[in-house]
C-alpha positions as CSV (number, residue, x, y, z in Angstrom):
1,M,9.9,-32.8,34.9
2,E,9.4,-33.4,31.3
3,Q,7.4,-30.0,30.6
4,L,10.2,-28.3,32.3
5,I,12.6,-29.9,30.2
6,N,10.8,-28.8,26.9
7,L,10.6,-25.6,28.0
8,F,14.3,-25.0,28.6
9,V,14.7,-26.4,25.3
10,I,12.6,-23.9,23.5
11,I,14.3,-21.1,25.5
12,V,17.9,-22.3,24.4
13,L,16.9,-23.0,20.9
14,S,15.2,-19.8,20.4
15,Y,17.8,-17.9,22.0
16,L,20.5,-19.5,19.8
17,V,18.4,-18.8,16.7
18,G,18.1,-15.2,17.7
19,S,21.6,-15.0,18.1
20,I,22.4,-15.8,14.5
21,P,24.3,-12.7,13.7
22,S,22.6,-11.9,9.8
23,A,24.4,-8.6,9.3
24,I,27.9,-9.8,10.5
25,I,27.4,-12.8,8.5
26,V,26.9,-11.2,5.1
27,S,29.0,-8.5,5.9
28,K,32.1,-10.6,6.0
29,R,31.0,-13.4,3.8
30,V,30.0,-11.0,1.0
31,F,31.9,-7.8,1.5
32,G,34.9,-8.8,3.9
33,F,34.5,-6.9,6.9
34,D,32.8,-6.7,10.1
35,I,29.7,-4.2,9.9
36,R,30.2,-3.4,13.6
37,E,33.4,-1.8,12.2
38,R,31.6,0.7,10.1
39,G,28.7,3.2,10.3
40,S,26.9,3.2,13.7
41,G,28.6,0.1,14.6
42,N,25.2,-1.8,14.8
43,M,24.4,-5.1,13.2
44,G,20.6,-4.1,12.9
45,S,18.9,-3.8,9.8
46,T,19.4,0.0,9.5
47,N,23.1,-0.1,9.7
48,A,23.1,-3.0,7.0
49,I,21.0,-1.2,4.4
50,R,23.4,2.1,5.1
51,I,26.6,0.2,4.7
52,L,25.7,-2.9,2.5
53,G,23.2,-1.5,0.5
54,W,19.5,-2.0,0.0
55,K,19.7,-5.3,-1.2
56,W,21.7,-6.8,1.3
57,G,20.3,-4.6,4.0
58,L,16.7,-5.9,3.4
59,F,18.0,-9.6,3.0
60,V,19.7,-9.0,6.5
61,Q,15.9,-7.5,8.0
62,A,14.4,-10.4,6.5
63,A,16.4,-12.6,7.9
64,D,16.4,-11.0,11.7
65,I,12.4,-11.1,11.1
66,L,12.4,-14.7,10.6
67,K,14.6,-15.1,13.6
68,G,11.6,-14.0,15.5
69,V,9.0,-16.1,13.6
70,L,10.4,-19.5,13.4
71,P,10.8,-20.2,17.0
72,V,7.4,-19.1,17.7
73,V,5.8,-20.8,15.0
74,I,8.3,-24.0,15.2
75,F,9.7,-24.6,18.6
76,A,7.0,-23.3,20.6
77,N,4.1,-25.4,18.6
78,L,6.1,-28.7,18.3
79,L,7.5,-28.7,21.9
80,G,4.8,-26.5,24.1
81,R,1.6,-27.8,23.3
82,D,1.3,-30.0,26.3
83,I,3.2,-27.6,28.8
84,Q,0.7,-26.5,31.5
85,I,1.1,-23.2,33.5
86,S,-1.4,-22.2,36.3
87,S,-3.6,-19.2,34.9
88,G,-6.6,-19.2,36.3
89,G,-8.3,-18.5,33.4
90,F,-6.0,-15.7,32.7
91,F,-4.4,-16.7,29.6
92,E,-3.8,-19.6,27.1
93,H,-1.0,-21.9,27.8
94,I,0.4,-22.0,24.2
95,T,0.3,-18.3,24.3
96,I,2.6,-18.2,27.1
97,V,5.1,-20.6,25.8
98,R,5.3,-18.8,22.2
99,M,5.7,-15.5,24.1
100,I,8.7,-17.3,26.1
101,A,9.9,-18.5,22.7
102,G,9.7,-14.7,21.4
103,I,11.3,-13.2,23.9
104,S,14.1,-15.8,23.9
105,A,14.9,-14.5,20.4
106,V,14.8,-11.2,20.8
107,A,17.2,-11.5,23.5
108,G,19.5,-13.7,21.4
109,H,19.0,-10.8,18.8
110,V,20.3,-8.3,21.3
111,W,22.7,-10.1,23.3
112,S,24.2,-12.3,20.7
113,V,26.0,-15.3,21.9
114,F,28.1,-15.6,18.7
115,A,28.7,-11.5,18.7
116,G,30.5,-10.8,22.3
117,F,27.0,-10.6,23.7
118,R,26.5,-7.5,21.2
119,G,23.8,-7.5,18.8
120,G,21.0,-5.3,17.2
121,K,18.3,-3.2,18.6
122,G,15.6,-6.2,18.2
123,I,12.9,-4.4,16.2
124,N,13.0,-6.8,13.3
125,T,13.1,-10.1,15.4
126,T,10.2,-8.3,17.9
127,A,8.5,-7.6,14.5
128,G,9.0,-11.5,13.4
129,M,7.8,-12.8,16.8
130,L,4.5,-10.4,16.9
131,I,3.8,-11.4,13.5
132,A,3.3,-14.9,14.4
133,I,1.6,-13.7,17.9
134,L,-0.5,-10.7,17.0
135,P,-0.9,-9.9,13.4
136,I,-3.6,-7.7,13.0
137,D,-1.7,-5.4,15.5
138,V,1.7,-5.8,13.5
139,I,0.0,-4.9,10.4
140,I,-1.2,-1.5,11.9
141,S,2.2,-0.8,13.6
142,I,4.0,-1.6,10.4
143,G,1.8,1.5,8.6
144,I,2.3,3.6,11.6
145,F,6.2,2.8,10.8
146,I,5.8,3.7,7.1
147,I,4.3,6.9,7.7
148,A,6.5,8.2,10.4
149,V,9.6,7.3,8.1
150,L,7.9,9.1,5.2
151,L,7.5,12.3,7.4
152,S,10.7,12.5,9.3
153,G,13.1,10.1,7.1
154,Y,14.2,8.4,10.4
155,I,13.8,4.7,10.4
156,S,14.8,4.9,14.2
157,L,11.5,7.0,14.9
158,G,9.4,4.9,12.6
159,S,10.9,1.9,14.8
160,I,10.1,3.7,18.3
161,S,6.5,4.6,16.8
162,A,5.8,1.0,15.6
163,A,6.6,-0.7,18.8
164,I,4.3,1.8,20.7
165,A,1.5,1.3,18.4
166,I,1.1,-2.3,18.9
167,P,-0.5,-1.9,22.4
168,L,-2.4,0.9,21.7
169,S,-3.9,-0.7,18.8
170,M,-4.7,-3.9,20.9
171,I,-6.4,-1.3,23.5
172,F,-8.2,0.2,21.0
173,R,-9.4,-3.1,19.0
174,Y,-10.4,-4.7,22.6
175,N,-11.9,-1.8,24.0
176,I,-13.5,0.3,21.6
177,L,-14.2,-2.1,18.4
178,R,-14.9,-5.0,21.0
179,D,-12.5,-7.2,18.9
180,Y,-11.7,-10.4,20.6
181,I,-7.8,-11.1,21.6
182,P,-7.1,-14.2,23.1
183,S,-5.4,-13.8,26.2
184,Y,-5.6,-10.5,26.0
185,Q,-4.7,-9.0,29.3
186,I,-1.1,-11.0,29.4
187,L,-0.5,-10.1,25.5
188,L,-1.2,-6.4,26.6
189,Y,1.2,-6.3,29.5
190,F,3.9,-8.2,27.0
191,S,3.5,-5.7,24.4
192,I,3.7,-3.1,26.9
193,G,7.0,-4.8,28.2
194,L,8.4,-5.2,24.6
195,A,7.9,-1.6,23.7
196,L,9.9,-0.5,26.8
197,L,12.6,-3.0,25.7
198,I,12.9,-1.2,22.3
199,L,12.7,2.2,23.8
200,Y,15.7,0.9,26.1
201,T,17.8,-0.4,23.1
202,H,16.9,3.1,21.2
203,R,18.2,5.4,24.0
204,A,21.0,6.3,22.0
205,N,18.6,7.2,18.9
206,I,16.3,9.1,21.1
207,K,19.0,11.4,22.4
208,R,20.2,12.1,18.8
209,L,16.6,12.5,17.8
210,I,16.6,15.2,20.6
211,K,19.5,16.8,19.7
212,G,18.9,16.9,15.7
213,T,21.9,14.6,15.1
214,E,20.1,11.4,14.1
215,N,21.2,9.8,10.5
216,R,18.5,10.7,8.5
217,F,17.2,8.8,5.2
218,S,16.5,11.8,3.1
219,K,15.5,10.0,0.3
220,L,12.7,8.2,2.3
221,Q,11.0,11.6,3.2
222,V,8.7,11.2,0.3
223,I,6.1,13.8,1.7
224,K,8.7,16.4,2.6
225,C,10.1,16.0,-1.0
226,K,6.9,16.7,-2.6
227,S,5.8,19.3,-0.6
228,K,9.0,21.2,-1.3
229,G,8.9,20.5,-4.8
230,S,5.5,22.0,-5.0
231,T,6.4,25.2,-3.2
């Protein structure tokens, strides 16, 4: 019974932390308006950078990443060490608890209780959770994100590419490089599920990318700009 209570507390606390509407707080306290009324209407970091500028946009991004890191590092480790989940050796118990904490935080960001259950797309909070669980694969996905943005100028395309890169990185490391990844199978399914969630939350962006109407950060197209200047 105590384990169930601890798990419930982890889920609730992680959800509440994930629900903190960083962009809304900054836009209202610093600029005097609700960011959901400007730009794309989204409270994620991409819209925050576009509307609030780089300084505050990056602050929002860092806050959203922390919303994914803290529940995994603090709540799961403090309250989840003694939770036992039947696995037959398929995974480590603490790994599942960390995943549950992370998913709860992402759910809080996407469906924030403090913002009428409207939130961001979850990419930064997901990244924060994965930094705490799969740091090597996140570093690789960040590299993919940077390359995608430099080539296209689309933050959304970079986010989608980074989300897909994480399970692909795990598959390559485990099966080709023979790296040891604790709880590999369950973490692989987990990362695939998160990638699908990111694709779902970016469905409107995907439609705009296909139509060619997605907002582009032209200044970030460093590679394209250089090629134009050399021709």
